[in-house]
C-alpha positions in Angstrom: -73.5 -7.8 11.5 -72.5 -11.3 10.2 -69.5 -11.7 7.8 -71.6 -12.9 4.9 -74.2 -10.1 5.4 -71.4 -7.5 5.4 -69.9 -9.2 2.4 -73.2 -8.7 0.5 -73.1 -5.0 1.4 -69.6 -4.7 0.0 -70.6 -6.6 -3.2 -73.7 -4.4 -3.6 -71.6 -1.3 -3.3 -69.0 -2.4 -5.8 -71.6 -3.5 -8.4 -73.8 -0.4 -7.9 -71.2 2.4 -7.8 -71.0 4.6 -11.0 -68.0 3.9 -13.2 -66.3 7.2 -12.7 -66.1 6.6 -8.9 -65.5 2.8 -9.0 -61.7 2.9 -9.4 -61.4 4.3 -5.8 -63.1 1.1 -4.5 -61.7 -1.8 -6.4 -58.9 -2.8 -4.0 -59.2 -3.9 -0.4 -57.3 -0.9 1.1 -59.1 1.6 -1.1 -62.5 0.2 -0.2 -61.8 0.5 3.5 -61.6 4.3 3.0 -65.1 4.6 1.7 -68.7 4.1 2.8 -70.6 0.8 3.0 -74.2 1.9 3.4 -75.4 1.6 7.0 -72.1 0.1 8.1 -70.4 3.4 7.1 -72.9 5.3 9.2 -72.3 3.1 12.2 -68.5 3.5 11.8 -68.7 7.3 11.4 -70.8 7.7 14.5 -68.3 5.6 16.5 -65.3 7.4 15.0 -66.7 11.0 15.4 -65.4 11.5 19.0 -61.9 10.6 17.7 -62.0 13.0 14.7 -61.3 10.2 12.2 -63.5 8.9 9.4 -61.4 6.6 7.2 -61.7 2.9 8.0 -58.0 2.0 7.7 -56.5 4.8 9.7 -54.7 3.9 13.0 -57.3 5.9 14.9 -60.2 4.1 13.2 -58.6 0.7 13.9 -58.1 1.5 17.5 -61.6 3.0 17.9 -63.4 0.2 16.0 -61.1 -2.9 15.8 -64.0 -5.4 15.5 -65.5 -3.6 12.6 -62.2 -3.2 10.8 -61.5 -6.9 11.3 -65.0 -7.8 10.0 -64.5 -5.7 6.8 -61.3 -7.6 6.1 -63.0 -11.0 6.7 -65.9 -10.0 4.5 -63.5 -9.0 1.6 -61.6 -12.3 2.0 -65.0 -14.2 1.9 -65.9 -12.5 -1.4 -62.6 -13.5 -2.9 -62.7 -17.1 -1.6 -66.2 -17.6 -3.1 -65.0 -16.4 -6.5 -67.4 -13.3 -6.3 -64.4 -11.0 -6.7 -61.6 -11.9 -9.2 -58.1 -10.3 -9.1 -57.1 -8.4 -12.1 -53.9 -9.5 -13.8 -50.8 -7.4 -13.0 -49.6 -5.5 -9.9 -52.6 -3.2 -9.5 -54.3 -5.4 -6.8 -57.7 -4.4 -8.3 -60.5 -6.8 -8.7 -63.4 -7.6 -11.0 -66.9 -8.7 -10.0 -66.9 -12.2 -11.4 -69.7 -14.1 -13.1 -70.5 -15.8 -9.8 -70.4 -12.5 -8.0 -72.9 -11.0 -10.5 -75.3 -13.9 -10.1 -75.0 -13.7 -6.3 -75.6 -10.0 -6.4 -78.7 -10.4 -8.6 -80.1 -12.9 -6.0 -79.3 -10.4 -3.2 -81.1 -7.7 -5.1 -84.0 -10.0 -5.9 -83.7 -9.9 -9.6 -82.2 -12.0 -12.5 -78.6 -11.4 -13.7 -77.5 -11.1 -17.2 -74.0 -10.5 -18.4 -71.3 -10.7 -21.0 -67.8 -11.9 -20.7 -64.6 -9.9 -21.1 -62.3 -7.6 -19.1 -61.1 -4.0 -19.3 -57.6 -5.1 -20.4 -59.0 -7.3 -23.2 -58.1 -10.5 -21.5 -60.5 -13.4 -21.5 -61.4 -14.2 -17.9 -63.7 -17.1 -18.8 -66.9 -15.3 -17.9 -65.6 -12.8 -15.3 -67.4 -9.5 -15.7 -65.8 -6.1 -15.2 -67.4 -3.9 -12.5 -68.7 -1.5 -15.2 -70.8 -4.3 -16.7 -71.8 -5.6 -13.3 -73.2 -2.2 -12.4 -75.2 -2.1 -15.7 -76.6 -5.5 -15.1 -77.4 -4.7 -11.5 -79.2 -1.5 -12.4 -81.5 -3.5 -14.7 -82.8 -5.6 -11.8 -85.8 -4.6 -9.7 -85.9 -4.3 -5.9 -88.7 -6.0 -4.0 -91.5 -3.9 -2.4 -90.0 -4.5 1.1 -86.8 -2.8 -0.2 -88.7 0.3 -1.2 -88.5 -0.6 -4.9 -90.8 -0.6 -7.9 -94.4 -1.7 -7.5 -96.9 -3.1 -9.9 -98.7 -0.4 -12.0 -102.1 0.6 -10.6 -105.0 -1.4 -11.9 -106.7 1.5 -13.5 -103.7 2.3 -15.7 -103.3 5.8 -14.4 -99.8 7.3 -14.2 -99.2 7.6 -10.4 -96.0 9.3 -9.3 -94.1 7.2 -6.7 -92.7 8.7 -3.5 -91.2 7.6 -0.3 -91.5 9.5 3.0 -88.4 9.4 5.1 -88.4 10.6 8.7 -86.7 10.2 12.1 -88.7 8.1 14.4 -87.5 9.3 17.8 -85.9 12.2 19.5 -84.1 11.7 22.9 -85.9 14.9 24.1 -89.4 13.6 23.3 -91.7 11.9 25.8 -93.5 8.7 24.8 -96.7 10.7 24.0 -94.7 13.0 21.7 -93.2 10.1 19.9 -96.6 8.4 19.4 -98.1 11.7 18.2 -95.3 12.2 15.7 -95.8 8.7 14.3 -99.6 9.2 14.0 -98.9 12.4 12.1 -96.6 10.7 9.7 -99.1 7.8 9.0 -102.0 10.2 8.5 -99.9 12.3 6.1 -98.8 9.3 4.0 -102.4 8.0 3.9 -103.5 11.4 2.5 -100.9 11.2 -0.2 -101.9 7.7 -1.3 -105.6 8.6 -1.4 -104.7 11.7 -3.5 -103.0 9.5 -6.2 -99.4 9.6 -5.0 -98.1 6.0 -4.7 -96.3 6.7 -1.4 -94.3 4.2 0.6 -93.4 4.3 4.3 -91.2 2.1 6.4 -94.0 1.5 8.9 -95.9 -0.4 6.1 -93.3 -3.1 6.1 -93.0 -3.7 9.9 -94.3 -7.3 9.7 -92.2 -8.2 6.6 -88.6 -9.6 6.5 -87.0 -6.3 5.6 -83.3 -5.4 5.4 -83.6 -2.0 7.2 -80.0 -1.1 6.5 -81.0 -1.0 2.8 -84.6 0.0 2.9 -84.3 3.8 3.1 -81.3 4.2 0.6 -83.0 1.7 -1.8 -86.3 3.5 -1.6 -84.6 6.9 -2.2 -83.0 5.5 -5.4 -86.2 3.9 -6.8 -88.9 6.5 -6.0 -89.8 9.4 -8.3 -89.8 11.7 -5.3 -88.3 11.7 -1.8 -90.5 13.5 0.7 -88.6 14.4 3.8 -90.7 15.0 6.9 -88.4 17.3 8.8 -88.0 17.4 12.5 -85.3 18.6 14.9 -83.7 15.2 15.2 -83.8 14.6 11.4 -82.1 18.0 10.9 -79.3 16.9 13.4 -79.0 13.6 11.5 -78.5 15.4 8.2 -76.0 17.8 9.8 -74.2 14.9 11.5 -74.9 16.3 14.9 -76.7 13.3 16.5 -75.3 11.3 19.4 -74.0 7.7 19.1 -76.7 5.2 18.2 -79.4 7.8 17.7 -81.6 7.2 14.6 -79.1 5.2 12.5 -81.7 4.8 9.7 -82.1 8.6 9.4 -78.4 9.0 9.2 -78.1 6.4 6.5 -80.8 8.1 4.5 -79.2 11.5 4.9 -75.9 10.0 3.6 -77.7 8.7 0.6 -79.3 12.1 -0.1 -75.9 13.8 0.1 -74.6 11.3 -2.4 -77.5 12.0 -4.7 -76.8 15.7 -4.5 -73.1 15.1 -5.3 -74.0 12.9 -8.3 -76.6 15.4 -9.8 -77.6 18.6 -8.0 -80.4 19.2 -10.7 -81.9 15.7 -10.0 -81.7 16.4 -6.3 -83.6 19.6 -6.6 -86.3 18.0 -8.7 -86.8 14.9 -6.6 -86.2 15.9 -3.0 -89.0 17.8 -1.2 -88.6 18.7 2.4 -92.0 19.0 4.1 -92.9 21.0 7.2 -95.8 19.1 8.9 -98.1 20.5 11.6 -96.1 21.0 14.8 -92.8 21.6 13.0 -91.4 24.8 11.6 -88.8 25.9 9.0 -86.0 25.8 11.5 -86.2 22.0 11.2 -85.1 22.2 7.6 -81.3 21.9 7.5 -79.6 25.1 6.6 -77.9 23.5 3.6 -81.3 22.4 2.2 -83.0 25.8 2.8 -80.7 27.3 0.1 -80.8 24.2 -2.2 -84.4 23.1 -2.6 -87.9 24.6 -2.2 -89.6 23.2 0.9 -93.4 22.9 1.3 -95.4 23.7 4.4 -98.4 21.4 5.2 -100.4 23.5 7.6 -103.0 20.9 8.2 -103.6 17.2 7.4 -106.4 17.7 5.0 -106.9 17.8 1.2 -106.5 21.5 1.3 -103.4 21.3 3.5 -101.5 19.0 1.1 -102.6 20.9 -2.1 -99.3 22.7 -2.6 -97.4 19.4 -2.2 -99.7 17.6 -4.7 -99.2 20.3 -7.2 -95.4 19.9 -6.8 -95.5 16.1 -7.1 -97.9 16.0 -10.1 -96.6 19.0 -12.0 -99.9 21.0 -11.7 -99.2 24.7 -11.1 -101.7 26.9 -9.3 -101.7 29.3 -12.3 -101.3 28.4 -15.9 -100.2 30.9 -18.6 -103.2 31.5 -20.9 -102.9 31.3 -24.7 -101.6 34.5 -26.2 -104.4 36.3 -28.0 -104.2 38.7 -30.9 -102.7 42.1 -30.5 -105.2 44.6 -29.2 -105.5 47.8 -31.1 -105.9 50.8 -28.8 -107.5 54.1 -29.9 -105.3 57.1 -30.1 -105.7 59.8 -27.4 -107.1 63.1 -28.4 -106.5 66.5 -26.7 -109.6 68.7 -26.4 -109.4 72.4 -26.9 -109.5 74.3 -23.6 -112.6 76.3 -23.0 -112.7 79.9 -21.7 -114.5 78.9 -18.5 -112.6 77.1 -15.7 -115.9 75.7 -14.4 -116.3 72.7 -16.7 -112.6 71.8 -16.3 -112.8 71.9 -12.5 -116.0 69.8 -12.5 -114.4 67.2 -14.8 -111.2 67.1 -12.7 -113.3 66.6 -9.5 -115.2 63.7 -11.1 -112.0 62.1 -12.3 -110.4 62.7 -8.9 -113.3 60.8 -7.2 -113.0 58.0 -9.8 -109.3 57.7 -9.2 -109.8 57.6 -5.4 -112.2 54.7 -5.9 -109.7 52.8 -8.0 -107.0 53.4 -5.4 -109.3 52.1 -2.7 -110.0 48.9 -4.7 -106.3 48.4 -5.4 -105.4 48.8 -1.7 -108.2 46.3 -0.9 -106.7 43.9 -3.5 -103.3 44.2 -1.8 -104.9 43.2 1.5 -106.4 40.1 0.0 -103.1 38.8 -1.4 -101.1 36.2 0.6 -98.0 37.4 2.4 -94.9 38.0 0.4 -93.0 34.7 -0.1 -89.9 34.3 2.2 -88.2 31.6 0.1 -85.9 32.0 -2.9 -88.6 31.0 -5.4 -91.1 33.8 -6.4 -94.8 33.0 -6.1 -97.5 34.2 -8.5 -98.9 36.7 -6.0 -95.4 38.4 -5.6 -95.7 39.5 -9.3 -99.4 40.5 -8.7 -98.3 42.6 -5.7 -95.7 44.5 -7.8 -98.2 45.1 -10.5 -100.8 46.5 -8.0 -98.1 48.7 -6.3 -97.1 50.0 -9.7 -100.7 50.8 -10.6 -101.2 52.5 -7.2 -98.3 54.8 -7.9 -99.7 55.7 -11.4 -103.2 56.5 -9.9 -101.7 58.5 -7.0 -99.6 60.5 -9.4 -102.6 61.3 -11.6 -104.5 62.4 -8.6 -101.7 64.8 -7.8 -101.7 66.2 -11.3 -105.4 66.8 -11.2 -105.1 68.5 -7.8 -102.4 70.9 -9.1 -104.4 71.7 -12.2 -107.6 72.4 -10.2 -105.6 74.7 -7.9 -104.1 76.6 -10.8 -107.5 77.0 -12.5 -109.1 78.4 -9.4 -106.1 80.8 -9.1 -106.3 80.7 -5.4 -103.7 79.6 -2.9 -104.5 76.0 -1.8 -103.9 74.7 1.7 -100.6 72.8 2.3 -100.9 69.1 1.8 -98.8 66.0 2.6 -99.7 62.6 1.2 -98.4 59.1 1.9 -95.8 58.1 -0.7 -97.4 55.1 -2.3 -95.1 52.6 -4.0 -91.9 53.4 -2.1 -89.4 50.5 -2.5 -89.3 49.5 1.2 -93.0 50.4 1.9 -94.7 53.7 2.8 -94.7 52.8 6.5 -92.2 50.1 7.4 -90.2 48.8 10.4 -86.5 48.4 10.2 -85.7 45.0 11.8 -85.0 44.0 14.5 -86.0 46.9 16.7 -86.7 50.0 14.6 -86.8 52.7 13.7 -90.3 52.8 12.0 -89.9 54.8 8.8 -92.7 57.0 7.3 -92.4 58.3 3.7 -94.6 61.2 2.6 -94.6 63.7 -0.3 -95.4 67.4 -0.4 -98.2 67.8 -2.9 -98.8 71.5 -2.2 -98.2 74.3 -4.6 -95.3 75.6 -2.6 -92.7 74.7 0.1 -94.0 73.4 3.4 -92.5 73.7 6.9 -93.0 70.4 8.9 -93.1 71.4 12.5 -93.4 68.1 14.4 -94.5 64.5 14.2 -95.5 62.0 16.8 -96.3 58.2 16.7 -98.5 56.6 19.4 -97.8 52.8 19.7 -98.5 50.0 22.3 -95.0 50.8 23.6 -95.6 54.5 24.2 -95.6 57.8 22.2 -92.5 58.7 20.2 -91.4 62.0 18.6 -90.2 61.8 15.0 -86.8 62.8 13.6 -87.2 63.9 9.9 -85.4 65.1 6.8 -86.1 66.0 3.2 -84.7 63.2 1.0 -81.9 64.4 -1.3 -80.1 62.7 -4.2 -77.1 60.5 -3.2 -74.5 60.9 -1.9 -76.2 63.7 0.2 -77.6 62.3 3.5 -79.2 65.0 5.7 -79.2 64.5 9.4 -82.6 63.9 10.9 -84.0 66.8 12.9 -87.3 67.4 14.9 -88.5 69.7 12.1 -87.6 70.4 8.5 -88.4 72.4 5.4 -89.8 70.4 2.5 -89.8 71.7 -1.1 -92.7 71.3 -3.5 -92.9 67.6 -4.6 -90.3 66.9 -2.0 -89.9 63.4 -0.3 -90.2 63.6 3.5 -88.7 60.8 5.6 -89.7 60.5 9.3 -88.0 58.1 11.7 -89.7 57.0 15.0 -88.2 55.1 17.9 -84.6 54.1 17.1 -84.1 50.6 18.6 -87.3 51.0 20.7 -89.6 48.6 18.7 -88.3 45.1 19.3 -91.3 42.8 18.9 -93.5 45.4 17.3 -93.8 43.3 14.1 -95.8 40.8 16.1 -98.4 43.4 17.2 -101.6 43.9 15.2 -102.8 47.0 17.2 -103.2 50.1 15.0 -100.7 53.0 15.4 -101.7 56.7 15.4 -99.5 59.2 13.7 -99.9 63.0 13.9 -97.9 65.5 11.8 -98.1 69.3 12.1 -97.0 71.5 9.2 -97.7 74.9 7.5 -97.1 76.7 4.2 -93.7 78.3 4.3 -94.2 81.9 5.3 -97.6 81.4 6.7 -98.7 81.3 10.4 -101.6 78.9 9.8 -100.8 75.5 11.1 -102.4 72.3 9.9 -102.6 68.9 11.5 -102.6 65.6 9.6 -103.8 62.5 11.5 -103.2 58.9 10.2 -104.4 55.6 11.5 -101.8 52.9 10.6 -102.9 49.3 10.2 -100.7 46.2 9.7 -100.4 45.1 6.0 -98.7 42.2 4.2 -94.9 42.6 3.8 -93.4 43.7 0.5 -90.6 41.8 -1.2 -88.0 43.4 1.2 -89.6 41.4 4.1 -90.0 44.4 6.3 -93.2 44.6 8.5 -95.6 47.1 6.8 -98.4 49.4 7.8 -101.0 51.1 5.6 -102.7 54.5 6.3 -106.5 54.5 6.7 -108.8 57.3 7.8 -106.4 60.2 6.9 -107.7 63.5 8.2 -106.4 67.1 7.8 -107.6 70.2 9.4 -106.3 73.7 10.5 -105.4 74.2 14.1 -105.3 77.5 16.1 
C-alpha cells in the first residue's frame, strides 16, 4: 500500500470516528494501537501467530516492520501537508485542519463544509477540530462504487437498500464449488432487486475503479440492511479463525460488523440479517450471531424461497393483528333438571361423546398441518397456535372423560378398565429424550377404579423393548421404574422404553407399535391396548414426538 493511500485511510479514520472514541486516536502513538480499516485486518492476520495485535508493541514491530514504518511515514505525510495540525500544549494531540477536511471530502467523493475554531477556544485560522470534521464528513455521500447512496428509483417508491456481503472462496473448495457459490450469490441478489430491494453486490462493480479496502465497510455503513450470505469460510472470518491471506475482504467486513455491534447492539439487530442459502446450514452462522440476531433460511432461489427475508426487509409480517371488535356477550349456562330415567341422559352423553371425538380428531389434524416448532429464540405465530390447540385438546379430552364416568355411573355397572394417552403433557404424550432415549409414554387411568398394569412393549426399527413404568407422584417423590405397577383412578402412568438405545431414532419416520397389558385391580380378566405411534411435529421443548393413531382395546384370555 502506497504511503499516500495509507495516509488517506488514516485521515478517513480520524475524521469518521465518533467523538467519544476519538481521543484514543489523536496522537501518533495512540493511533498505532488501533485499527485502520483493511490495513488493520492485514496486520492482525500477520500478527496472530505471534499473539500480538497492537501496532507499536515490540512483537508487532518485529513481525511487521515494513507496515509499522509505513504507518509512521503516512502520519508524517499528513502533518507535512497540513492535513493534521498539532494542538497547542504538551498533549501531542492533533486536529484535522481545514486542508485535511477538504482533502478528506475529495477522498470521500463529496463536498466539504466547515467552521473554524478549536476545542481549547484558540483561533487556529481555519483549522477544524476532529469533532467538526466528523460531522462534515458524515454529511458527504459515497459514490456507488463505494457501496454508498444511490439515486432514488424513478417510480418514486420507497425501496429499502441492502448490501450482500459474502466470502468468495474457501481453500477447501474446488473450482466448480467456487463457481457454483458465486452463481448462487448472483441469483439471490437478482431476486432481491426484482422484488423491490435495492441490493448491491461487489461483483456489480468489478469493471469499475473501486477501492476494495473500503467497499465492504462503506456499504455496511450506508445501507439500510446488511444481508450476510453465511458459509464455513465466512464464519471462520468472523471468528478470526482464517489462515493468513484468506478472504481479507470478508475479515474487514466482519471487523466493521463487530464495530457496529459495539456502537449500538439494537441497530445491529435491526440491520444485520444472516441468511442461509441453499447448500448451507445453520452451523455456518457464527455462534455469537446465533444468540444475537434472528437468521433467515432461504430454502430455494425462488419468490417463495425469499418471502420470509422480504417480509423482514420490508416490515410486512406474515400475520397482522386484526382490529379489536366489540365485546361479545355470551349467554349464561343453564342446568336442566335430571329426569328419572337414565336412558335420555346416556343417549345425550353418547352423542356428545361422539361430537367431542370429532373435535379431537380435527384438532389433531390441525396440529399435523402446522409447521415444525421454531428452534430459534424468536417465537413464530404457529408456536402460539400450537399451544392453543394443545390446550383445547386437553379440555376436550377431559370432557370426554367426565362423560364416560357419568355414563358408567348411570348404568350402575362396572366398566372395563381403560387407559388413555395423556394429551397436553408438557414434554409431549410420546417423546424421545435426546440424544439416545429413553422414549417416554404418558397415559392416564380413566377407569372407575385402580388398575394393575402388567407389562408394556415397544416395537421399533431397532428391535422390541420392554417398558419400565411407575405411577407419577407429586414432587419430591420419585418412584423407581418397575416392569409392572399399580395405577390409581385418574393416576398418571409413565413408561420408559430403551434407555440409551435409540440414538438416531429421531430421524426415522417408521411407525412404532406399543402394546400394554392391564386389568382391573382384584380382577383376573386381562385387557390389551395396542397403539400405532406416528411421527409428529416437535413441541416447544424440541423433543421428537409421536402421536397415537388406531388405538385398540380388547380382552385377552
